[in-house]
TORKOL-4160 file (C-alpha; in steps of 0.2 Angstrom, whole numbers, padded with zeros to 4 digits, m for minus):
461
<pt num="1" X="0133" Y="m0346" Z="m0233"/>
<pt num="2" X="0133" Y="m0329" Z="m0225"/>
<pt num="3" X="0123" Y="m0321" Z="m0240"/>
<pt num="4" X="0110" Y="m0335" Z="m0239"/>
<pt num="5" X="0108" Y="m0332" Z="m0221"/>
<pt num="6" X="0106" Y="m0314" Z="m0223"/>
<pt num="7" X="0092" Y="m0315" Z="m0236"/>
<pt num="8" X="0083" Y="m0328" Z="m0225"/>
<pt num="9" X="0083" Y="m0317" Z="m0210"/>
<pt num="10" X="0079" Y="m0301" Z="m0219"/>
<pt num="11" X="0066" Y="m0304" Z="m0233"/>
<pt num="12" X="0052" Y="m0310" Z="m0221"/>
<pt num="13" X="0055" Y="m0294" Z="m0211"/>
<pt num="14" X="0053" Y="m0283" Z="m0226"/>
<pt num="15" X="0038" Y="m0293" Z="m0232"/>
<pt num="16" X="0029" Y="m0288" Z="m0216"/>
<pt num="17" X="0027" Y="m0270" Z="m0223"/>
<pt num="18" X="0011" Y="m0267" Z="m0232"/>
<pt num="19" X="0010" Y="m0257" Z="m0248"/>
<pt num="20" X="0007" Y="m0242" Z="m0238"/>
<pt num="21" X="0023" Y="m0245" Z="m0228"/>
<pt num="22" X="0015" Y="m0249" Z="m0211"/>
<pt num="23" X="0019" Y="m0266" Z="m0203"/>
<pt num="24" X="0005" Y="m0278" Z="m0204"/>
<pt num="25" X="0010" Y="m0285" Z="m0187"/>
<pt num="26" X="0023" Y="m0280" Z="m0175"/>
<pt num="27" X="0039" Y="m0288" Z="m0180"/>
<pt num="28" X="0054" Y="m0291" Z="m0169"/>
<pt num="29" X="0070" Y="m0282" Z="m0174"/>
<pt num="30" X="0081" Y="m0294" Z="m0184"/>
<pt num="31" X="0097" Y="m0300" Z="m0176"/>
<pt num="32" X="0113" Y="m0293" Z="m0183"/>
<pt num="33" X="0118" Y="m0304" Z="m0198"/>
<pt num="34" X="0136" Y="m0300" Z="m0201"/>
<pt num="35" X="0150" Y="m0312" Z="m0196"/>
<pt num="36" X="0166" Y="m0303" Z="m0194"/>
<pt num="37" X="0179" Y="m0316" Z="m0199"/>
<pt num="38" X="0194" Y="m0306" Z="m0194"/>
<pt num="39" X="0196" Y="m0289" Z="m0187"/>
<pt num="40" X="0212" Y="m0279" Z="m0191"/>
<pt num="41" X="0220" Y="m0268" Z="m0177"/>
<pt num="42" X="0214" Y="m0253" Z="m0186"/>
<pt num="43" X="0220" Y="m0247" Z="m0203"/>
<pt num="44" X="0232" Y="m0254" Z="m0215"/>
<pt num="45" X="0248" Y="m0244" Z="m0219"/>
<pt num="46" X="0241" Y="m0239" Z="m0236"/>
<pt num="47" X="0226" Y="m0231" Z="m0229"/>
<pt num="48" X="0236" Y="m0223" Z="m0215"/>
<pt num="49" X="0247" Y="m0215" Z="m0229"/>
<pt num="50" X="0231" Y="m0209" Z="m0238"/>
<pt num="51" X="0225" Y="m0201" Z="m0222"/>
<pt num="52" X="0241" Y="m0192" Z="m0219"/>
<pt num="53" X="0234" Y="m0177" Z="m0229"/>
<pt num="54" X="0219" Y="m0175" Z="m0217"/>
<pt num="55" X="0219" Y="m0157" Z="m0210"/>
<pt num="56" X="0221" Y="m0155" Z="m0191"/>
<pt num="57" X="0205" Y="m0154" Z="m0181"/>
<pt num="58" X="0195" Y="m0166" Z="m0192"/>
<pt num="59" X="0186" Y="m0180" Z="m0184"/>
<pt num="60" X="0185" Y="m0196" Z="m0194"/>
<pt num="61" X="0174" Y="m0211" Z="m0195"/>
<pt num="62" X="0179" Y="m0225" Z="m0207"/>
<pt num="63" X="0174" Y="m0242" Z="m0211"/>
<pt num="64" X="0177" Y="m0254" Z="m0225"/>
<pt num="65" X="0169" Y="m0271" Z="m0226"/>
<pt num="66" X="0169" Y="m0286" Z="m0238"/>
<pt num="67" X="0151" Y="m0288" Z="m0243"/>
<pt num="68" X="0152" Y="m0306" Z="m0247"/>
<pt num="69" X="0161" Y="m0312" Z="m0231"/>
<pt num="70" X="0157" Y="m0299" Z="m0219"/>
<pt num="71" X="0176" Y="m0296" Z="m0215"/>
<pt num="72" X="0180" Y="m0279" Z="m0208"/>
<pt num="73" X="0195" Y="m0273" Z="m0218"/>
<pt num="74" X="0198" Y="m0256" Z="m0212"/>
<pt num="75" X="0191" Y="m0247" Z="m0197"/>
<pt num="76" X="0193" Y="m0231" Z="m0187"/>
<pt num="77" X="0181" Y="m0224" Z="m0175"/>
<pt num="78" X="0167" Y="m0233" Z="m0185"/>
<pt num="79" X="0154" Y="m0230" Z="m0171"/>
<pt num="80" X="0158" Y="m0211" Z="m0170"/>
<pt num="81" X="0142" Y="m0201" Z="m0172"/>
<pt num="82" X="0145" Y="m0187" Z="m0185"/>
<pt num="83" X="0136" Y="m0175" Z="m0196"/>
<pt num="84" X="0133" Y="m0185" Z="m0212"/>
<pt num="85" X="0127" Y="m0171" Z="m0224"/>
<pt num="86" X="0119" Y="m0179" Z="m0240"/>
<pt num="87" X="0123" Y="m0197" Z="m0236"/>
<pt num="88" X="0107" Y="m0196" Z="m0226"/>
<pt num="89" X="0099" Y="m0198" Z="m0243"/>
<pt num="90" X="0105" Y="m0216" Z="m0243"/>
<pt num="91" X="0093" Y="m0219" Z="m0228"/>
<pt num="92" X="0079" Y="m0210" Z="m0236"/>
<pt num="93" X="0081" Y="m0220" Z="m0252"/>
<pt num="94" X="0082" Y="m0236" Z="m0243"/>
<pt num="95" X="0066" Y="m0232" Z="m0233"/>
<pt num="96" X="0057" Y="m0228" Z="m0249"/>
<pt num="97" X="0062" Y="m0245" Z="m0256"/>
<pt num="98" X="0057" Y="m0254" Z="m0240"/>
<pt num="99" X="0040" Y="m0244" Z="m0241"/>
<pt num="100" X="0037" Y="m0247" Z="m0259"/>
<pt num="101" X="0044" Y="m0264" Z="m0262"/>
<pt num="102" X="0050" Y="m0270" Z="m0279"/>
<pt num="103" X="0035" Y="m0266" Z="m0288"/>
<pt num="104" X="0028" Y="m0251" Z="m0278"/>
<pt num="105" X="0020" Y="m0235" Z="m0285"/>
<pt num="106" X="0011" Y="m0219" Z="m0280"/>
<pt num="107" X="m0007" Y="m0216" Z="m0285"/>
<pt num="108" X="m0018" Y="m0201" Z="m0288"/>
<pt num="109" X="m0036" Y="m0201" Z="m0292"/>
<pt num="110" X="m0052" Y="m0190" Z="m0295"/>
<pt num="111" X="m0067" Y="m0194" Z="m0285"/>
<pt num="112" X="m0085" Y="m0188" Z="m0285"/>
<pt num="113" X="m0099" Y="m0189" Z="m0271"/>
<pt num="114" X="m0106" Y="m0207" Z="m0271"/>
<pt num="115" X="m0124" Y="m0201" Z="m0273"/>
<pt num="116" X="m0118" Y="m0193" Z="m0290"/>
<pt num="117" X="m0107" Y="m0207" Z="m0297"/>
<pt num="118" X="m0111" Y="m0211" Z="m0315"/>
<pt num="119" X="m0119" Y="m0194" Z="m0318"/>
<pt num="120" X="m0113" Y="m0182" Z="m0332"/>
<pt num="121" X="m0115" Y="m0167" Z="m0320"/>
<pt num="122" X="m0108" Y="m0167" Z="m0302"/>
<pt num="123" X="m0107" Y="m0154" Z="m0288"/>
<pt num="124" X="m0089" Y="m0156" Z="m0285"/>
<pt num="125" X="m0073" Y="m0166" Z="m0291"/>
<pt num="126" X="m0059" Y="m0170" Z="m0278"/>
<pt num="127" X="m0041" Y="m0173" Z="m0282"/>
<pt num="128" X="m0033" Y="m0185" Z="m0270"/>
<pt num="129" X="m0015" Y="m0190" Z="m0270"/>
<pt num="130" X="m0004" Y="m0203" Z="m0262"/>
<pt num="131" X="0011" Y="m0192" Z="m0262"/>
<pt num="132" X="0017" Y="m0196" Z="m0280"/>
<pt num="133" X="0033" Y="m0185" Z="m0283"/>
<pt num="134" X="0032" Y="m0189" Z="m0301"/>
<pt num="135" X="0015" Y="m0182" Z="m0305"/>
<pt num="136" X="0015" Y="m0169" Z="m0319"/>
<pt num="137" X="0002" Y="m0158" Z="m0327"/>
<pt num="138" X="0003" Y="m0165" Z="m0345"/>
<pt num="139" X="0018" Y="m0176" Z="m0348"/>
<pt num="140" X="0017" Y="m0195" Z="m0348"/>
<pt num="141" X="0004" Y="m0207" Z="m0341"/>
<pt num="142" X="0005" Y="m0201" Z="m0323"/>
<pt num="143" X="m0002" Y="m0183" Z="m0326"/>
<pt num="144" X="m0017" Y="m0172" Z="m0323"/>
<pt num="145" X="m0021" Y="m0173" Z="m0342"/>
<pt num="146" X="m0023" Y="m0191" Z="m0341"/>
<pt num="147" X="m0035" Y="m0190" Z="m0326"/>
<pt num="148" X="m0045" Y="m0177" Z="m0335"/>
<pt num="149" X="m0047" Y="m0187" Z="m0351"/>
<pt num="150" X="m0052" Y="m0203" Z="m0341"/>
<pt num="151" X="m0065" Y="m0193" Z="m0332"/>
<pt num="152" X="m0072" Y="m0187" Z="m0349"/>
<pt num="153" X="m0071" Y="m0204" Z="m0356"/>
<pt num="154" X="m0082" Y="m0210" Z="m0341"/>
<pt num="155" X="m0096" Y="m0198" Z="m0345"/>
<pt num="156" X="m0091" Y="m0183" Z="m0334"/>
<pt num="157" X="m0097" Y="m0167" Z="m0343"/>
<pt num="158" X="m0099" Y="m0154" Z="m0330"/>
<pt num="159" X="m0091" Y="m0150" Z="m0313"/>
<pt num="160" X="m0098" Y="m0137" Z="m0301"/>
<pt num="161" X="m0081" Y="m0135" Z="m0291"/>
<pt num="162" X="m0064" Y="m0143" Z="m0289"/>
<pt num="163" X="m0057" Y="m0148" Z="m0272"/>
<pt num="164" X="m0040" Y="m0154" Z="m0266"/>
<pt num="165" X="m0038" Y="m0167" Z="m0253"/>
<pt num="166" X="m0024" Y="m0161" Z="m0242"/>
<pt num="167" X="m0027" Y="m0172" Z="m0227"/>
<pt num="168" X="m0013" Y="m0184" Z="m0231"/>
<pt num="169" X="0001" Y="m0172" Z="m0224"/>
<pt num="170" X="0000" Y="m0159" Z="m0210"/>
<pt num="171" X="0008" Y="m0145" Z="m0220"/>
<pt num="172" X="0011" Y="m0135" Z="m0204"/>
<pt num="173" X="0022" Y="m0148" Z="m0198"/>
<pt num="174" X="0033" Y="m0148" Z="m0213"/>
<pt num="175" X="0039" Y="m0130" Z="m0212"/>
<pt num="176" X="0057" Y="m0130" Z="m0217"/>
<pt num="177" X="0067" Y="m0114" Z="m0215"/>
<pt num="178" X="0082" Y="m0123" Z="m0224"/>
<pt num="179" X="0073" Y="m0126" Z="m0240"/>
<pt num="180" X="0060" Y="m0112" Z="m0239"/>
<pt num="181" X="0048" Y="m0123" Z="m0248"/>
<pt num="182" X="0031" Y="m0130" Z="m0242"/>
<pt num="183" X="0028" Y="m0148" Z="m0242"/>
<pt num="184" X="0010" Y="m0152" Z="m0247"/>
<pt num="185" X="0000" Y="m0168" Z="m0250"/>
<pt num="186" X="m0002" Y="m0165" Z="m0268"/>
<pt num="187" X="0013" Y="m0159" Z="m0278"/>
<pt num="188" X="0018" Y="m0157" Z="m0297"/>
<pt num="189" X="0035" Y="m0162" Z="m0303"/>
<pt num="190" X="0033" Y="m0147" Z="m0315"/>
<pt num="191" X="0036" Y="m0135" Z="m0300"/>
<pt num="192" X="0053" Y="m0142" Z="m0296"/>
<pt num="193" X="0063" Y="m0127" Z="m0304"/>
<pt num="194" X="0052" Y="m0114" Z="m0296"/>
<pt num="195" X="0041" Y="m0122" Z="m0282"/>
<pt num="196" X="0027" Y="m0113" Z="m0273"/>
<pt num="197" X="0031" Y="m0102" Z="m0258"/>
<pt num="198" X="0016" Y="m0107" Z="m0247"/>
<pt num="199" X="0004" Y="m0121" Z="m0245"/>
<pt num="200" X="m0010" Y="m0110" Z="m0251"/>
<pt num="201" X="m0001" Y="m0106" Z="m0267"/>
<pt num="202" X="0003" Y="m0124" Z="m0270"/>
<pt num="203" X="m0016" Y="m0128" Z="m0268"/>
<pt num="204" X="m0020" Y="m0114" Z="m0280"/>
<pt num="205" X="m0007" Y="m0119" Z="m0293"/>
<pt num="206" X="m0013" Y="m0138" Z="m0293"/>
<pt num="207" X="m0031" Y="m0134" Z="m0293"/>
<pt num="208" X="m0029" Y="m0121" Z="m0308"/>
<pt num="209" X="m0019" Y="m0134" Z="m0318"/>
<pt num="210" X="m0032" Y="m0147" Z="m0315"/>
<pt num="211" X="m0046" Y="m0135" Z="m0320"/>
<pt num="212" X="m0037" Y="m0131" Z="m0336"/>
<pt num="213" X="m0034" Y="m0149" Z="m0341"/>
<pt num="214" X="m0053" Y="m0153" Z="m0337"/>
<pt num="215" X="m0058" Y="m0140" Z="m0349"/>
<pt num="216" X="m0046" Y="m0145" Z="m0362"/>
<pt num="217" X="m0053" Y="m0163" Z="m0361"/>
<pt num="218" X="m0071" Y="m0156" Z="m0364"/>
<pt num="219" X="m0077" Y="m0155" Z="m0346"/>
<pt num="220" X="m0086" Y="m0139" Z="m0341"/>
<pt num="221" X="m0080" Y="m0132" Z="m0324"/>
<pt num="222" X="m0092" Y="m0119" Z="m0317"/>
<pt num="223" X="m0080" Y="m0111" Z="m0304"/>
<pt num="224" X="m0062" Y="m0106" Z="m0304"/>
<pt num="225" X="m0061" Y="m0107" Z="m0285"/>
<pt num="226" X="m0051" Y="m0121" Z="m0278"/>
<pt num="227" X="m0058" Y="m0128" Z="m0262"/>
<pt num="228" X="m0051" Y="m0141" Z="m0249"/>
<pt num="229" X="m0060" Y="m0157" Z="m0246"/>
<pt num="230" X="m0065" Y="m0161" Z="m0228"/>
<pt num="231" X="m0056" Y="m0174" Z="m0218"/>
<pt num="232" X="m0063" Y="m0191" Z="m0222"/>
<pt num="233" X="m0073" Y="m0198" Z="m0207"/>
<pt num="234" X="m0080" Y="m0216" Z="m0209"/>
<pt num="235" X="m0098" Y="m0216" Z="m0207"/>
<pt num="236" X="m0105" Y="m0223" Z="m0191"/>
<pt num="237" X="m0122" Y="m0232" Z="m0193"/>
<pt num="238" X="m0135" Y="m0227" Z="m0180"/>
<pt num="239" X="m0138" Y="m0240" Z="m0166"/>
<pt num="240" X="m0152" Y="m0252" Z="m0169"/>
<pt num="241" X="m0163" Y="m0261" Z="m0156"/>
<pt num="242" X="m0176" Y="m0274" Z="m0158"/>
<pt num="243" X="m0194" Y="m0273" Z="m0151"/>
<pt num="244" X="m0188" Y="m0278" Z="m0133"/>
<pt num="245" X="m0174" Y="m0265" Z="m0133"/>
<pt num="246" X="m0160" Y="m0277" Z="m0136"/>
<pt num="247" X="m0145" Y="m0271" Z="m0147"/>
<pt num="248" X="m0145" Y="m0276" Z="m0165"/>
<pt num="249" X="m0130" Y="m0277" Z="m0177"/>
<pt num="250" X="m0128" Y="m0261" Z="m0187"/>
<pt num="251" X="m0138" Y="m0259" Z="m0204"/>
<pt num="252" X="m0126" Y="m0264" Z="m0218"/>
<pt num="253" X="m0134" Y="m0253" Z="m0230"/>
<pt num="254" X="m0127" Y="m0235" Z="m0230"/>
<pt num="255" X="m0137" Y="m0221" Z="m0239"/>
<pt num="256" X="m0128" Y="m0214" Z="m0254"/>
<pt num="257" X="m0125" Y="m0198" Z="m0245"/>
<pt num="258" X="m0115" Y="m0206" Z="m0231"/>
<pt num="259" X="m0104" Y="m0217" Z="m0243"/>
<pt num="260" X="m0086" Y="m0212" Z="m0247"/>
<pt num="261" X="m0083" Y="m0203" Z="m0263"/>
<pt num="262" X="m0082" Y="m0214" Z="m0278"/>
<pt num="263" X="m0067" Y="m0214" Z="m0290"/>
<pt num="264" X="m0069" Y="m0208" Z="m0308"/>
<pt num="265" X="m0051" Y="m0208" Z="m0314"/>
<pt num="266" X="m0034" Y="m0214" Z="m0307"/>
<pt num="267" X="m0016" Y="m0214" Z="m0313"/>
<pt num="268" X="m0001" Y="m0221" Z="m0305"/>
<pt num="269" X="0018" Y="m0219" Z="m0306"/>
<pt num="270" X="0031" Y="m0231" Z="m0312"/>
<pt num="271" X="0042" Y="m0240" Z="m0299"/>
<pt num="272" X="0052" Y="m0228" Z="m0288"/>
<pt num="273" X="0069" Y="m0232" Z="m0296"/>
<pt num="274" X="0070" Y="m0218" Z="m0308"/>
<pt num="275" X="0065" Y="m0205" Z="m0296"/>
<pt num="276" X="0078" Y="m0212" Z="m0283"/>
<pt num="277" X="0092" Y="m0210" Z="m0296"/>
<pt num="278" X="0086" Y="m0192" Z="m0301"/>
<pt num="279" X="0087" Y="m0188" Z="m0282"/>
<pt num="280" X="0103" Y="m0197" Z="m0277"/>
<pt num="281" X="0114" Y="m0193" Z="m0292"/>
<pt num="282" X="0113" Y="m0174" Z="m0292"/>
<pt num="283" X="0110" Y="m0174" Z="m0273"/>
<pt num="284" X="0093" Y="m0165" Z="m0275"/>
<pt num="285" X="0088" Y="m0159" Z="m0258"/>
<pt num="286" X="0070" Y="m0154" Z="m0262"/>
<pt num="287" X="0068" Y="m0171" Z="m0271"/>
<pt num="288" X="0074" Y="m0180" Z="m0255"/>
<pt num="289" X="0062" Y="m0171" Z="m0244"/>
<pt num="290" X="0048" Y="m0175" Z="m0256"/>
<pt num="291" X="0053" Y="m0193" Z="m0255"/>
<pt num="292" X="0053" Y="m0192" Z="m0236"/>
<pt num="293" X="0035" Y="m0185" Z="m0236"/>
<pt num="294" X="0029" Y="m0201" Z="m0246"/>
<pt num="295" X="0034" Y="m0210" Z="m0230"/>
<pt num="296" X="0022" Y="m0200" Z="m0219"/>
<pt num="297" X="0007" Y="m0210" Z="m0212"/>
<pt num="298" X="m0010" Y="m0202" Z="m0215"/>
<pt num="299" X="m0012" Y="m0184" Z="m0209"/>
<pt num="300" X="0007" Y="m0186" Z="m0206"/>
<pt num="301" X="0020" Y="m0175" Z="m0199"/>
<pt num="302" X="0039" Y="m0174" Z="m0203"/>
<pt num="303" X="0042" Y="m0183" Z="m0186"/>
<pt num="304" X="0030" Y="m0197" Z="m0192"/>
<pt num="305" X="0040" Y="m0199" Z="m0208"/>
<pt num="306" X="0056" Y="m0199" Z="m0200"/>
<pt num="307" X="0050" Y="m0213" Z="m0188"/>
<pt num="308" X="0046" Y="m0223" Z="m0203"/>
<pt num="309" X="0064" Y="m0220" Z="m0209"/>
<pt num="310" X="0070" Y="m0226" Z="m0192"/>
<pt num="311" X="0059" Y="m0241" Z="m0192"/>
<pt num="312" X="0066" Y="m0246" Z="m0210"/>
<pt num="313" X="0084" Y="m0246" Z="m0203"/>
<pt num="314" X="0079" Y="m0257" Z="m0188"/>
<pt num="315" X="0070" Y="m0269" Z="m0200"/>
<pt num="316" X="0085" Y="m0270" Z="m0210"/>
<pt num="317" X="0096" Y="m0274" Z="m0195"/>
<pt num="318" X="0106" Y="m0258" Z="m0196"/>
<pt num="319" X="0115" Y="m0254" Z="m0180"/>
<pt num="320" X="0107" Y="m0237" Z="m0175"/>
<pt num="321" X="0118" Y="m0233" Z="m0160"/>
<pt num="322" X="0123" Y="m0215" Z="m0163"/>
<pt num="323" X="0110" Y="m0212" Z="m0177"/>
<pt num="324" X="0098" Y="m0197" Z="m0176"/>
<pt num="325" X="0087" Y="m0192" Z="m0191"/>
<pt num="326" X="0082" Y="m0174" Z="m0193"/>
<pt num="327" X="0077" Y="m0173" Z="m0212"/>
<pt num="328" X="0077" Y="m0183" Z="m0228"/>
<pt num="329" X="0090" Y="m0173" Z="m0237"/>
<pt num="330" X="0105" Y="m0170" Z="m0225"/>
<pt num="331" X="0104" Y="m0151" Z="m0225"/>
<pt num="332" X="0101" Y="m0151" Z="m0206"/>
<pt num="333" X="0117" Y="m0151" Z="m0195"/>
<pt num="334" X="0106" Y="m0160" Z="m0182"/>
<pt num="335" X="0107" Y="m0177" Z="m0192"/>
<pt num="336" X="0119" Y="m0190" Z="m0185"/>
<pt num="337" X="0126" Y="m0206" Z="m0193"/>
<pt num="338" X="0140" Y="m0217" Z="m0190"/>
<pt num="339" X="0151" Y="m0226" Z="m0203"/>
<pt num="340" X="0145" Y="m0242" Z="m0196"/>
<pt num="341" X="0127" Y="m0238" Z="m0198"/>
<pt num="342" X="0130" Y="m0233" Z="m0216"/>
<pt num="343" X="0140" Y="m0248" Z="m0221"/>
<pt num="344" X="0127" Y="m0259" Z="m0212"/>
<pt num="345" X="0114" Y="m0251" Z="m0223"/>
<pt num="346" X="0124" Y="m0253" Z="m0239"/>
<pt num="347" X="0127" Y="m0271" Z="m0235"/>
<pt num="348" X="0109" Y="m0275" Z="m0233"/>
<pt num="349" X="0104" Y="m0266" Z="m0249"/>
<pt num="350" X="0118" Y="m0275" Z="m0258"/>
<pt num="351" X="0108" Y="m0291" Z="m0254"/>
<pt num="352" X="0091" Y="m0284" Z="m0261"/>
<pt num="353" X="0092" Y="m0281" Z="m0280"/>
<pt num="354" X="0073" Y="m0276" Z="m0281"/>
<pt num="355" X="0074" Y="m0283" Z="m0299"/>
<pt num="356" X="0064" Y="m0298" Z="m0306"/>
<pt num="357" X="0067" Y="m0306" Z="m0323"/>
<pt num="358" X="0073" Y="m0295" Z="m0337"/>
<pt num="359" X="0078" Y="m0277" Z="m0334"/>
<pt num="360" X="0064" Y="m0265" Z="m0334"/>
<pt num="361" X="0063" Y="m0249" Z="m0344"/>
<pt num="362" X="0064" Y="m0238" Z="m0328"/>
<pt num="363" X="0081" Y="m0245" Z="m0324"/>
<pt num="364" X="0098" Y="m0240" Z="m0331"/>
<pt num="365" X="0104" Y="m0250" Z="m0346"/>
<pt num="366" X="0115" Y="m0261" Z="m0334"/>
<pt num="367" X="0114" Y="m0265" Z="m0316"/>
<pt num="368" X="0127" Y="m0266" Z="m0303"/>
<pt num="369" X="0138" Y="m0280" Z="m0309"/>
<pt num="370" X="0130" Y="m0298" Z="m0309"/>
<pt num="371" X="0119" Y="m0294" Z="m0294"/>
<pt num="372" X="0108" Y="m0283" Z="m0304"/>
<pt num="373" X="0107" Y="m0271" Z="m0289"/>
<pt num="374" X="0096" Y="m0256" Z="m0293"/>
<pt num="375" X="0100" Y="m0247" Z="m0277"/>
<pt num="376" X="0118" Y="m0246" Z="m0282"/>
<pt num="377" X="0113" Y="m0241" Z="m0299"/>
<pt num="378" X="0103" Y="m0226" Z="m0292"/>
<pt num="379" X="0119" Y="m0219" Z="m0285"/>
<pt num="380" X="0132" Y="m0208" Z="m0293"/>
<pt num="381" X="0145" Y="m0218" Z="m0303"/>
<pt num="382" X="0162" Y="m0211" Z="m0302"/>
<pt num="383" X="0173" Y="m0205" Z="m0316"/>
<pt num="384" X="0161" Y="m0206" Z="m0330"/>
<pt num="385" X="0161" Y="m0187" Z="m0334"/>
<pt num="386" X="0146" Y="m0177" Z="m0340"/>
<pt num="387" X="0134" Y="m0166" Z="m0330"/>
<pt num="388" X="0129" Y="m0167" Z="m0312"/>
<pt num="389" X="0112" Y="m0173" Z="m0317"/>
<pt num="390" X="0119" Y="m0187" Z="m0328"/>
<pt num="391" X="0124" Y="m0205" Z="m0323"/>
<pt num="392" X="0140" Y="m0198" Z="m0314"/>
<pt num="393" X="0131" Y="m0186" Z="m0303"/>
<pt num="394" X="0141" Y="m0178" Z="m0290"/>
<pt num="395" X="0155" Y="m0191" Z="m0293"/>
<pt num="396" X="0156" Y="m0188" Z="m0312"/>
<pt num="397" X="0174" Y="m0181" Z="m0311"/>
<pt num="398" X="0181" Y="m0191" Z="m0296"/>
<pt num="399" X="0190" Y="m0208" Z="m0295"/>
<pt num="400" X="0192" Y="m0211" Z="m0313"/>
<pt num="401" X="0197" Y="m0229" Z="m0317"/>
<pt num="402" X="0188" Y="m0237" Z="m0303"/>
<pt num="403" X="0171" Y="m0245" Z="m0302"/>
<pt num="404" X="0163" Y="m0234" Z="m0288"/>
<pt num="405" X="0145" Y="m0231" Z="m0284"/>
<pt num="406" X="0143" Y="m0219" Z="m0269"/>
<pt num="407" X="0134" Y="m0205" Z="m0261"/>
<pt num="408" X="0143" Y="m0189" Z="m0257"/>
<pt num="409" X="0139" Y="m0177" Z="m0243"/>
<pt num="410" X="0145" Y="m0159" Z="m0241"/>
<pt num="411" X="0141" Y="m0145" Z="m0228"/>
<pt num="412" X="0153" Y="m0131" Z="m0222"/>
<pt num="413" X="0167" Y="m0141" Z="m0213"/>
<pt num="414" X="0158" Y="m0158" Z="m0217"/>
<pt num="415" X="0162" Y="m0170" Z="m0231"/>
<pt num="416" X="0157" Y="m0188" Z="m0232"/>
<pt num="417" X="0157" Y="m0202" Z="m0245"/>
<pt num="418" X="0149" Y="m0219" Z="m0243"/>
<pt num="419" X="0145" Y="m0233" Z="m0256"/>
<pt num="420" X="0152" Y="m0247" Z="m0265"/>
<pt num="421" X="0169" Y="m0251" Z="m0274"/>
<pt num="422" X="0175" Y="m0266" Z="m0284"/>
<pt num="423" X="0192" Y="m0270" Z="m0278"/>
<pt num="424" X="0206" Y="m0275" Z="m0289"/>
<pt num="425" X="0203" Y="m0293" Z="m0285"/>
<pt num="426" X="0185" Y="m0292" Z="m0290"/>
<pt num="427" X="0178" Y="m0291" Z="m0272"/>
<pt num="428" X="0163" Y="m0280" Z="m0268"/>
<pt num="429" X="0167" Y="m0269" Z="m0254"/>
<pt num="430" X="0156" Y="m0257" Z="m0244"/>
<pt num="431" X="0164" Y="m0241" Z="m0237"/>
<pt num="432" X="0160" Y="m0226" Z="m0227"/>
<pt num="433" X="0170" Y="m0210" Z="m0223"/>
<pt num="434" X="0163" Y="m0197" Z="m0212"/>
<pt num="435" X="0173" Y="m0181" Z="m0209"/>
<pt num="436" X="0168" Y="m0167" Z="m0198"/>
<pt num="437" X="0180" Y="m0152" Z="m0195"/>
<pt num="438" X="0179" Y="m0133" Z="m0192"/>
<pt num="439" X="0168" Y="m0124" Z="m0204"/>
<pt num="440" X="0183" Y="m0117" Z="m0213"/>
<pt num="441" X="0190" Y="m0134" Z="m0217"/>
<pt num="442" X="0195" Y="m0135" Z="m0235"/>
<pt num="443" X="0182" Y="m0147" Z="m0243"/>
<pt num="444" X="0192" Y="m0150" Z="m0258"/>
<pt num="445" X="0206" Y="m0157" Z="m0247"/>
<pt num="446" X="0194" Y="m0168" Z="m0238"/>
<pt num="447" X="0188" Y="m0175" Z="m0254"/>
<pt num="448" X="0205" Y="m0178" Z="m0260"/>
<pt num="449" X="0209" Y="m0188" Z="m0244"/>
<pt num="450" X="0193" Y="m0198" Z="m0247"/>
<pt num="451" X="0198" Y="m0202" Z="m0265"/>
<pt num="452" X="0215" Y="m0208" Z="m0259"/>
<pt num="453" X="0208" Y="m0219" Z="m0246"/>
<pt num="454" X="0196" Y="m0227" Z="m0259"/>
<pt num="455" X="0210" Y="m0230" Z="m0271"/>
<pt num="456" X="0221" Y="m0237" Z="m0258"/>
<pt num="457" X="0207" Y="m0249" Z="m0253"/>
<pt num="458" X="0203" Y="m0254" Z="m0271"/>
<pt num="459" X="0222" Y="m0258" Z="m0274"/>
<pt num="460" X="0225" Y="m0267" Z="m0258"/>
<pt num="461" X="0211" Y="m0279" Z="m0259"/>
């Protein structure tokens, strides 16, 4: 009954988001939907024993909840506002799914002046992007190579100059001293190992790559200079009046020179599940910031993108008391989360599988138990071994023998773990442990305590 109520309250709220992620109409914050059936006085004896190894001076926020009944099983300072490190990526991923929906994608296109549409020769060609973090130079269907081939197939043979539309992001507002990497509206996944060091370099690299692919496809490009497209301003028809001086409706006909540029090629990404897994499992900080940038509204700033992340939490009904978002990756020590907020978020995402019908090629071979939950599947899976970039991610060597899908978080003096565990009884549990201590606190000790707590919980319930 509780899960049915949860979906009835939550799904209409998420449905209010447009494909761009903005609410189509102001939506009230959904009420809290958890029903706490019983509340223990604090911690069980098993969990208290597991916490006995916690070093002195470490503050702890802990919460374990049954995801089917809403029963709080273990709790200690669950509302304490603490540095969450990379568990912030759970917020970023959930906000992207709320923004993209279950069939969302990012798009990139080439446009030409409206007055030159259909011509073999154009004065300029503009590359415009929707923030696709998967766009590549040549690999796959979402690439500059495919864009160039499409343009040639539509009859384009000569381009005077190539321009990039950089107006989607305010690059100056995305300066990040922690990463040292510029965040630009158009990015290429090929750069990930060695990203550009400035917005100007990013523009030059992207433009040069597009020029190479156009020439490869058979389109002559007369200039190697890469320009920037001016900010698009919708045309304003001149006022009209009748013979008596009375105002008339605007002329619906726009001269071609005033019309928006016309598309000659476009590509789009697949659904976001694969890129979420590629970010969450190895805890890719740059990838998380790129995902955050996709949330930015037009001409957006980091603050605007973070506002969209905050709005997603509110729409999901997460208790945001004690929550402060400073970035999408968790590198900043200004971030604050609570164990309650994390478990609320995990609980809501547990209800939303984002999978319809048969499993898609973009998803892993199996989804989280019978719920087919792609959000859980994007998380590291404990104890499966392998490289950090594989299925196990940062949990590959931990908690062997348990069914755990969870996100780790680590900074000096900070360690966190939040996710899902299947208890011995088969119950699905959501948990969060946030630990903040002095900067010289042994991280391996904190991780060992976390593992002991999760094992105690799985065995007890």
